[in-house]
C-alpha positions as CSV (number, residue, x, y, z in Angstrom):
1,X,-20.6,3.8,1.5
2,X,-20.6,1.1,-1.1
3,X,-17.9,-0.2,-3.4
4,X,-18.5,-1.8,-6.8
5,X,-16.5,-5.1,-6.8
6,X,-16.4,-5.0,-10.6
7,X,-14.4,-1.8,-10.7
8,X,-12.3,-2.0,-7.5
9,X,-8.7,-3.3,-7.1
10,X,-6.4,-3.7,-4.2
11,X,-2.8,-2.5,-4.6
12,X,-0.3,-3.9,-2.1
13,X,2.8,-1.7,-2.0
14,X,6.2,-2.9,-1.0
15,X,5.3,-5.3,1.8
16,X,8.8,-6.8,1.7
17,X,11.0,-8.6,4.2
18,X,13.5,-5.7,4.2
19,X,11.1,-3.9,6.5
20,X,11.1,-6.8,8.9
21,X,14.9,-6.5,9.0
22,X,14.6,-2.9,9.9
23,X,12.4,-3.8,12.9
24,X,14.9,-6.6,13.9
25,X,17.6,-3.9,13.7
26,X,15.7,-1.9,16.3
27,X,13.8,0.6,14.2
28,X,10.4,1.5,15.6
29,X,7.3,1.6,13.6
30,X,3.6,2.4,14.1
31,X,0.4,0.4,13.3
32,X,1.5,-3.0,14.7
33,X,-1.7,-4.6,13.2
34,X,-1.1,-3.2,9.7
35,X,0.1,-6.5,8.1
36,X,-2.8,-8.5,9.7
37,X,-5.2,-5.8,8.3
38,X,-3.6,-6.2,4.9
39,X,-4.3,-10.0,5.2
40,X,-7.9,-9.3,6.0
41,X,-8.3,-7.1,2.9
42,X,-6.5,-9.7,0.7
43,X,-8.9,-12.3,1.9
44,X,-11.9,-10.1,1.2
45,X,-10.7,-9.3,-2.3
46,X,-9.7,-12.8,-3.1
47,X,-12.9,-14.3,-1.9
48,X,-14.8,-12.0,-4.2
49,X,-12.6,-12.6,-7.2
50,X,-11.5,-9.0,-7.2
51,X,-8.2,-7.9,-8.7
52,X,-5.1,-7.7,-6.5
53,X,-1.9,-6.1,-7.7
54,X,1.4,-6.4,-5.8
55,X,4.1,-3.7,-6.1
56,X,7.7,-4.6,-5.1
57,X,10.5,-2.1,-4.7
58,X,13.9,-3.0,-6.3
59,X,16.1,-0.3,-4.8
60,X,19.1,1.0,-6.6
61,X,20.5,2.4,-3.3
62,X,23.7,0.4,-2.4
63,X,22.8,0.4,1.3
64,X,19.1,-0.6,0.9
65,X,17.7,-3.8,2.3
66,X,15.3,-3.8,-0.7
67,X,17.9,-4.4,-3.4
68,X,16.6,-7.2,-5.7
69,X,19.6,-9.5,-5.0
70,X,19.0,-9.4,-1.2
71,X,16.6,-11.5,0.9
72,X,14.8,-8.3,1.9
73,X,13.5,-7.9,-1.6
74,X,11.1,-10.8,-1.1
75,X,7.5,-10.3,-0.1
76,X,6.5,-10.9,3.5
77,X,5.0,-14.4,3.7
78,X,1.5,-13.2,4.9
79,X,1.0,-11.0,1.9
80,X,2.7,-12.9,-0.9
81,X,1.0,-13.1,-4.2
82,X,-1.0,-16.2,-5.1
83,X,-2.3,-17.6,-8.4
84,X,-2.0,-15.2,-11.2
85,X,-1.8,-12.0,-9.1
86,X,0.7,-9.8,-10.9
87,X,3.8,-8.5,-9.2
88,X,5.1,-5.2,-10.7
89,X,8.6,-4.1,-9.9
90,X,9.6,-0.5,-9.6
91,X,12.8,1.3,-8.6
92,X,11.3,4.7,-7.6
93,X,8.6,5.7,-5.1
94,X,5.6,5.6,-7.3
95,X,4.0,2.3,-8.4
96,X,3.0,4.0,-11.6
97,X,6.5,4.9,-12.7
98,X,8.4,2.3,-14.8
99,X,5.5,-0.2,-14.6
100,X,2.3,-0.9,-16.5
101,X,0.1,-0.3,-13.4
102,X,-2.0,2.4,-15.0
103,X,-2.6,0.5,-18.2
104,X,-3.5,-2.7,-16.3
105,X,-6.1,-0.7,-14.3
106,X,-7.5,1.0,-17.4
107,X,-7.7,-2.3,-19.3
108,X,-9.6,-3.8,-16.4
109,X,-12.0,-0.8,-16.2
110,X,-10.9,-0.2,-12.6
111,X,-12.2,3.0,-11.1
112,X,-11.4,2.6,-7.4
113,X,-8.0,1.6,-6.0
114,X,-7.6,0.5,-2.4
115,X,-4.0,1.1,-1.3
116,X,-2.1,-0.6,1.5
117,X,1.6,-1.2,2.3
118,X,4.8,0.3,3.4
119,X,5.9,2.9,4.1
120,X,3.1,5.4,4.5
121,X,5.1,8.5,3.8
122,X,7.2,7.2,0.9
123,X,6.0,4.7,-1.7
124,X,2.4,4.4,-0.3
125,X,2.0,8.2,-0.3
126,X,3.6,8.7,-3.7
127,X,1.5,6.0,-5.4
128,X,-1.6,7.3,-3.7
129,X,-0.9,10.9,-4.9
130,X,-0.4,9.7,-8.5
131,X,-3.6,7.5,-8.3
132,X,-5.6,10.5,-7.4
133,X,-3.9,12.7,-10.0
134,X,-4.6,10.1,-12.7
135,X,-8.3,10.3,-11.8
136,X,-8.8,7.1,-9.8
137,X,-11.0,7.0,-6.8
138,X,-8.1,6.3,-4.4
139,X,-8.8,4.8,-0.9
140,X,-5.9,4.7,1.4
141,X,-6.4,2.3,4.3
142,X,-4.9,4.0,7.4
143,X,-4.6,0.9,9.5
144,X,-3.1,-1.2,6.7
145,X,0.0,0.8,6.2
146,X,2.8,1.9,8.4
147,X,6.1,3.8,8.7
148,X,9.1,4.2,10.9
149,X,10.5,6.8,13.3
150,X,13.1,9.0,11.6
151,X,15.3,11.9,12.1
152,X,13.7,14.6,10.1
153,X,14.6,18.0,8.6
154,X,16.7,20.0,11.0
155,X,17.6,17.0,13.1
156,X,14.3,16.7,14.9
157,X,13.1,13.2,15.9
158,X,9.8,12.5,14.2
159,X,7.7,9.6,15.5
160,X,6.2,7.1,13.2
161,X,2.8,8.1,14.5
162,X,3.3,11.8,13.7
163,X,4.7,11.0,10.3
164,X,1.8,8.7,9.5
165,X,-0.8,11.2,10.7
166,X,0.7,14.1,8.8
167,X,0.8,12.0,5.6
168,X,-2.9,11.0,6.0
169,X,-3.7,14.7,6.6
170,X,-1.9,15.7,3.4
171,X,-3.6,13.1,1.3
172,X,-7.2,13.2,2.8
173,X,-9.7,14.8,0.5
174,X,-7.0,16.1,-1.9
175,X,-5.6,12.9,-3.4
176,X,-7.6,10.1,-1.6
177,X,-10.3,9.2,0.8
178,X,-8.8,7.8,4.0
179,X,-10.5,4.5,5.0
180,X,-10.0,1.8,7.7
181,X,-10.0,-1.9,7.2
182,X,-13.4,-2.2,8.9
183,X,-14.9,0.6,6.9
184,X,-13.9,-1.1,3.6
185,X,-15.2,-4.5,4.8
186,X,-18.5,-2.9,5.8
187,X,-18.6,-1.3,2.3
188,X,-18.2,-4.7,0.7
189,X,-21.0,-6.1,2.9
190,X,-23.3,-3.2,2.0
191,X,-22.6,-3.7,-1.7
192,X,-23.4,-7.4,-1.5
193,X,-26.6,-6.6,0.3
194,X,-27.8,-4.1,-2.3
């Protein structure tokens, strides 16, 4: 697989300190290397001068750690925007709703969007679905996103791993191509060698 650097953008979804607080409060998540993989992808995009767009969630839920006036709203240090990388703020699950994300991508002639972030089954999934529906070549990076254990429908305990896997199954081939960090980095190398 090859990727065209001129028409590919990285979208970093909701990598915010509120999720660190959830872990500190004892909530269990999957993909412990997810943030370090996001950093690898950020470095790859930045070193090639490729566009990076950050999405941040400003929750309207009174109990949320992602409310804009709280410390949890801030980006995690490792994935914070640099230079003129835009930060788009949303208050719903999709990064395309209430922002100019689609217009930014169209204006830059972006065809492929690489999606990473938190949480897999909420804002990452919703943004990925919309990207696919809007006609973008969506690439969801399975080892650069994560989610948390939760009590699901009917009171069953659902593990983060199961939720993550089911989300990927729902998206794969229908809304997105599922990638790994290594597969994308190899695609960049193949494109450079061409």
